[in-house]
N, C-alpha and C positions, 0 to 999 in steps of 0.2 A: 502633621500628617503628610505622608509622602504623596507627591502628585500622581504617582502611579498606582496608588491604592485608595481611590476615592471611595467614600462611604456608600455601600450598596443601598443603605436605607434612605439616602438623600432623595428628595423629590423636587421637582420644578413645576411651577404653576402651568407653564406652557410646554412642559416636556423638556427633553434634552436630546441632542444629536451628537453622535460620535462619528466623525469622518475617519474611516479606518483603511489603512493600506494592507491589502491581502497578499502582497508580494507578487513575484513573477510567475507563479504556477505551482511550485512544490508546496504541498500543504504543510510540510514540516518547517517552512520558513515563516509561518505566522508567529508574531511575538507573543509573549506571555500576557502582555497588556491587552492585546487584541482578543485573546481567548477569554480574558476576564470580561471585556465589554460585550462580547457576543453572548456570554452566558447570562447576562442581565437584560438583553434586548427584548423589547416587546414587539418591535417591528424591525425586520431586516430588509434593506433595499440594496440589492447587489447586482452588479453587471453579470451577464451570463457566463463569462469566462472565469469568474471567481466564485460563483454561487455554490458549487460543490465543495470548494475549499473551505468556505466560512460556515455553511449551514450545519456542518457536523458538530460545531461547538455551540450552536444555539440551543436554548432551553425548549422543553416541550411546550407546545401551544403558541410559539412565536408565529407572527404573521410574516410570511415571506413574499416579497415583491421582487420580480426580476426587472432590472433597470436596463433600458437601452439608451442610446444617445438622446439628448433632448429632442422632444417632438415626436419620438418614435414610440410605438406601443411596446409595453413590457411583456415579459413572458411569465405567466403564472407558474409557480413551482411549489409542490407540496409533497410531504411524505406523511408517515404515520404520526409524527411528532410535531407537525406544524400545520398552520391554517393557511389554505390557499387564498389568494386574493388577486383577481385579474386586474392588471393595470390598464385603465381606459386609454384608448388611442388619443394621441395629441396631448398627453399630459407629461410634461418634462419632470425630471427628477427633483428639481428644486421645489416644485409644487407638491410632489408626493411627500418629500421630507417635511415641508412646512405643515402640511395638513395633518400628518401623523403627530408632529411635535405639538401642535396646537391642541390636540386631543389629550395632552398630558402623557404621551407615550415616550418610552426610551427608544430612540431610533438609532440603528447602526447603518450608516451609509458606507458600503464596502466598495472599494475601487481596486483595480489591479495595480500592482507596483506600490507607489507612494502617493498619498493625496496631494503633496506639494508639487508633484509633477503631472498631476492629472489635468486634462484640458478643461474640465467643467467644475471640479470640486471647489475651486476658489470662488466661482460665481455663486455656488450654493451656500458657501460659508457667508458670503456678503449678504445673501438674502436672509439668512438666519440672524445676522447681526442687525440688519435693518428692521427686522420684526421683533427684536428683543428675545429671540430664542437662544438659550445658552447652548454652547457646543464645545467640543474638544476635538483634538486631532491626535490620532494614534498613528505614528509613522510606520511605514512598511518598507521592505527592501525593494528599491527601484529596479525595474528590469534592466536598465542601462548599467547597473552595478552587479546585480545578482547573476544575470545571464553570462557575462564574460567570466565570472568566477567559476561557474559550472562548466564553461567551455574550455577552461584551462588557459585563459588569457589574462594575465595580470595587467592592470591599467597603469601601475607605477612600479618603479624599482629603486635601487639605491641612488640612481642618478636623478631621480625626482623630476622627471619631465612633466610638462603641463598636460592636463587632461581636459578636453573640451567635449561637451555633450551637445549634439545637434539633432533636432527633429526635422527630418528631411521634408515632411509634409508642410511645415510652416517656415522653413529656413529662407531668409532673404538672400539677395545677391551679396550684400555686405557680409553676412554671416559666412557664406562659402569662401569669400575672399580672405577673411580673417583666418579661418581654420586652414585654408590652403597655403597661406603664407607661413603657418606655424610648423614646427617640426615635432610637436607634441602628439600624444595619442588622441585620436578622435573617435568618439563613440556615437554612432549614427543610428537613430531609431527610424526605421523605414519599413517598406514591404518588400516581399521577395522579388516581385517584378520591377521594383524601382531601385534595386541595389546598383545595377549597372549605371543608371542615370546619376545616382549620387556619386559613384566613383568617377564618372565623367566630369561632374562639377568640381571635384577636388583636384583632378588632373588639370582642368582648365584654369583653376585658381593657383596652380603652382606646385602641387604635389607630384613627385616623380611617379611614372606609371608602374615602376617595379616596387613601389611601397607595399609591404605585406598587408593582407586583409583577411579577416575571418568573418564569416556570416553564419549566424546561429538562428535556427527556427525552433519554435516550441521549447525555448530554453527553460531549464530546471525541471523539466518533466521527462518521463521515460520515452517520449516521442522526440526528444531533442536530437537535432542533427546539425553538424557544423561542417562548413567547407572552408578550406584554406586556399587562397589564391593571392593575386596582387590587384591593384587598382586597374591595371591594364588587361588582365586576363580573366577577371571574374565572369564577364559575359560568356566567354568561350567555355569556362569551367562549368557553368550552369547548362550550357548547350550540350556539352559532351556527356554530362551526368544525367541528361534528360530531365533536369529539374524544371526547366522552362523551354517552351511555353507550357503553361499549366492553368487549368481553371481555378486553382488555388493560389495563384500568384499574388493575391491580395493579402496573404497571411503576414502578420507583423514579424519582423526580424530585428536582431541587433547586430550591427556590423562594427567591428573594431579595426581601425586603421592605424598602423604604426609598427615599429620594429618588434614590439612585444607580442604581436600576433603572428610572428613568423612561424611557419609550419614546424620547423625543427624544435622550437621551444615548446610549441603546443603538444607535440608528441610526448614530451616528458611530463607535462603538467595536466594533461587531459584526464583527470581522475574520475570524472563522472561517466563519460561515454566509454571508458575502458573497464568498467565493472564487468565481471565475468558473465553475467546474464543480462546485460543492459538491453532493455527493450523487449526481452523475451516475454511472451504471453504464456504463463504457466498455469495449467489446470490443476486445481487442488481438490480432488474428489474425497472429501471427508465429511464427517458429521459437522454440522454448523458450529457446535460448541468447540470442536477440536481444531478448527482451521485457522483461528486467529494468530496464534503464535508462529505457526509455520508460514503463514502469509507475510508476517512481519519480517521473518528471516529472509524470505525470498526477495522482499522489497529491498532489504539491505544489500543484496547482490545486484540490484538494478532491474529485477524482474517485475512484471505486472501480474500479480497473482489473481486468478479468477476462481472463486470458490463455488463448487457445485456439490451440494450434499448428495451423496449416493446412499447413505444409510440414515434411517430415522430410528431413534431409540424410544421404545415404548415400555410401559410397565409389564410385568409378567401377567399371563392370562389368569393364573391362580395365585393371588398374593399371600395366601395363608402360610406357605412354606417359608417365605421371606419374613413374615411377621413372627413366626415361632423362633426362627434363628436369631433375630434381633433381640427378642425377649431372652433367649438363651445367653446372649452376650452379657446382659445385665445380671442374670442369675448365676453366672460362673460356670456355664456349661463348657466353655472352650478355653484351651490353652493358647491357641493361635487363631488369627484371622488373616487370610491372604488375599490381597487385592491384585488382580491381573490386568486392570485397566482403569483409566480415569472415570469411565462410565460406571464401573462397579463402586468406586468411591462416592460418586454422585448419588447412586441408588441408595446406598446405605445412609448417606447423610440426609437425604430426603425422608427416609423412614425414621431416622432419629428425630428430625424436626417434627414429624407427624406425632410422635410420642412425647415431645417436649424434652428430648434428651440432647446432650451435647458431647463434646469430645471426652468429657470426664468419664463417660460410660466405658471407655477403653482401659480404665485403670486396672492393672493386674493382668492384662491380656497382651501377649506379644503380637506385634503387627508386622506383616511382610508386604513389600511392594515389588512388583515385577520389574520396575525400571524407574528412571529418574522422573519422568513426567507423572507417573502414578504417585511417586513419593512426594512430588511437589504439590499434587492435589491433596494429599493427606496433611501435609504441613499447613496448607491453607485452611484446612478443617480444624487445625489445632493438634494434630497427631504426628509425632515423630516416629517413622518406621524403625523397628528394631533390626530388620533384615532387608537389604537391597542387594541384588546379585553383584558380586565383585567382578564378574566377567560378562558373559553374554546376557543382555537384558531380554530375557524370554523365560517361558516356563521351565525350559531345560536348564537355563542359567540359575534360576531360583532353586531348583532341585539340587544343583551342584553344591550350594552353600547351606541347604536346609539340614539341620541336625536330626539324626535319627531319634526316635522315641526312646527315652530312658525312664523306666518306671521308678528309679530312685530319685531322679532330679525333676521329673515332670509329673506333677500331681494329677494332671488331667491329660488324656491322650487324644483329645478331639480337636479338629481344625474346621473352622467355618470358612468356606470358599464361595463367596458371592460372585457370580459370573454371568456371561451372556448365554442365551439359550443355544447358541451354535458353537460354543467353545469346544476345543478338543479335550480329550481325556488324559492328555500327557501328564498334567500336574496331579490329577487325582490318583492315577496309577502309581506315579512316583512316590507320593506321600504314603500311600498304603504300603508300598514296598519298604519304606523307611519305618514302618510300624505304627503309623498314625491312623486313627479313624477320621473319616472326612464326611462332613455334611456339605454335599455338593448342591448348592442352591441357585436356582435361576433368579437373578436379581433384576434382570432387564431383558427385553427382546430387541433384536436388531431386525428391522424390516427394510425393504427396498424403498427408497425415497421416490417422490414424484419426478417425472421427467423434467429436465430444465427447459427453458424457452426454446422455441424453434431456431432462433438465431444462434444460440449456443450449440445446439445439436448439429447444425450445419457447419459451424466452425470446427467442431470436433472431427466430423467425418471428412470435411473438405480441406483440412490442413491449416486451419486458422490459428491453431495453438502451436507453440514452439516445443513445448514439453508437457508431459503429464506425470504426476507423482502418484504411484500406487502404494498405499500404506498397508494393504492387506489383500488377501485373495478375494474377500468379499467386495472390496472396492473395484477390483477388476471386473468381476461378474456383474455387479450392479451397474457400473458405468456403461458397459457394453449393452446391458439389458435395457437401460432407460434412455441412452443417447446414441448408441452405435459404436463401432470400432474406430479408434483414432486413426487418422491418415498415416501412411507409411513414412512421411517426412517428419512426423512428430517424434521427438526424443522420448523414449519410455524409460522411466526410472522406477525401480522397485526396491522395497525396503528389505527384502531378504529372498532366499532361495525358493521358499514355498510360494511367495507372491509372484516371483519371476516365472516359476513353472506354470502357474495359472495363466499368466499373461501369454506365455508361449502357446499354451493349449488353445487360447483364443486367437491365435494367428498373429500375435504382436512380437516384434523384434525388441528384445531388451537391450538397451544401450548403457544403462547405468545401474549399478548395484551398490546399495549402501554397505559399508564395511561392517556395520553392526545394526541390529534392528531398532533404530532410533530415527524418528522423523527429522530431527535436526541434523543428524549425520547424513541422512538421505538428501536433504537440501544442500548440505555442504558438498556431497559427492556430485550433485548436479552442477553446482558452481565450479567445481574442479574440472568437470567435463567441458563446461562452457569456456573456461580459461584456456584449456589445452586446444580447443577448437579455434579460439581467437588467435592464439600464438601461432598455430599452424598456418592460418590464413595470412598473417602478417609476414611470416617467414617465407611463404611462397609468393609474396607480392600480390596476393589477391585481396579484394575488398572484404572487410568483415561483414558477414551477413547472418541473419537469423535462420534457423531451420525452416521456418514457414515460408521464407523467400525462395526456397528451392522448388516449391510446388509449381506446376504448370500455370503460367500466366501471372505469377506473383510479381515478377520483376516489372512487367508492364504496368501493373496496378501501382507499383511502388514509385513510379516516376513522379507522381504528385505527392510530395512529402506530407 
């Protein structure tokens, strides 16, 4: 049996503990083995800075304990799928781990970075060993390795220079002397307000003041920020950038010292911070079911998507019409069924399931989809569409490719069109003009969603968002109705001319227009806008900033990273 695929049915009389490295911050850096262990955990004990990273992969009903440093009270954390448990004051993590394991529980003890470099994990492992509690270690990506990779700072090259890792909080005078006398790369774990002191130690130990230095805070996350300087100039760099003094000077950072951290080289290798929407907070006002794939795409561009449902989908007030139409599908009443949205597919699928039907009920019926996303929803249902627009993905595009009714080749002249209660009549009118009879059926209703939390509403109106994506006219009307009008510094991106017109009618300046009515092309258009904006700033010699940093007072608040 592979050591990475332990038997999930195995049990231990005194439980079992997995010491798990959660990596430096990016949730995508969790290992597959870590995800497996989290899925089987009965108890999850995690430090606050990694709790959100790991709890996503825990099973329903897991008991979640927030761990602080030994001797400090933990922070209870719970959601709909986990059981909250308050960690009593003056209880260190070793005791929490041992108590849970003695109860026969599977315990996951999650730490940031890698357990082998964690200050307290080794002591907790020794406690398990002394008490006869079985344990295992799932390594994670250490911050000292992962953060430089995300900052575009390679630690070694073809010359193969030595790499030394130093924790400035515990480094001895001998340690500083050794790394100061070396010409290799030094990776220093420290805090923002202690960087200059660490640089001074290295200079005093023999490193030249003009040795290149990079300092990265919040590494591997979309809050990441990196400064390039030298050992002799880092203090002045922080002062000029108004980074320090700051009440957040105690934030952990990774500093890399050596020629490989030179600014010229980092400009070419900084792949993460140079993403087109890096750090942009983007509002995604869509139905909850539809937001996920768009948010994933935005994240790939470096953005921080914030989903705010503006539309709720509800069943029709009178379901009899929909029921008759679905029965007509089975009895051969229709030649075609046309789906104009993912929600229409969902509505028909739910009605099928209610009647005990499946995709086989579409046998002999031609199926049309208005676009790629709707087609994908049909394929997931087990139905391959016969017709998808070859050009514009819209009702008009569908009509361009729709064949006229031919009494010789079409035994039935009727089309079933399940749609929203507020849909336009474009498709109905076009099909009738082509000679078809249309059963225009309300399959679902769209209603305005509840207002978002007050904090979100204030961010929308106050310029806290860098961009907002409008995917329909109704999302414009509903967002303004439930949350207010976005601030004028916010970039407004619209999926098409009709949506843009609605946005302008509400006093919004449209900055980005999708080249075609597709949410993925809309996200791509916003990324292209961000890339042009970034390139223009660099060409002008200006610092790259986000749109939200242009609002009054934003730069002053930004001084503390």
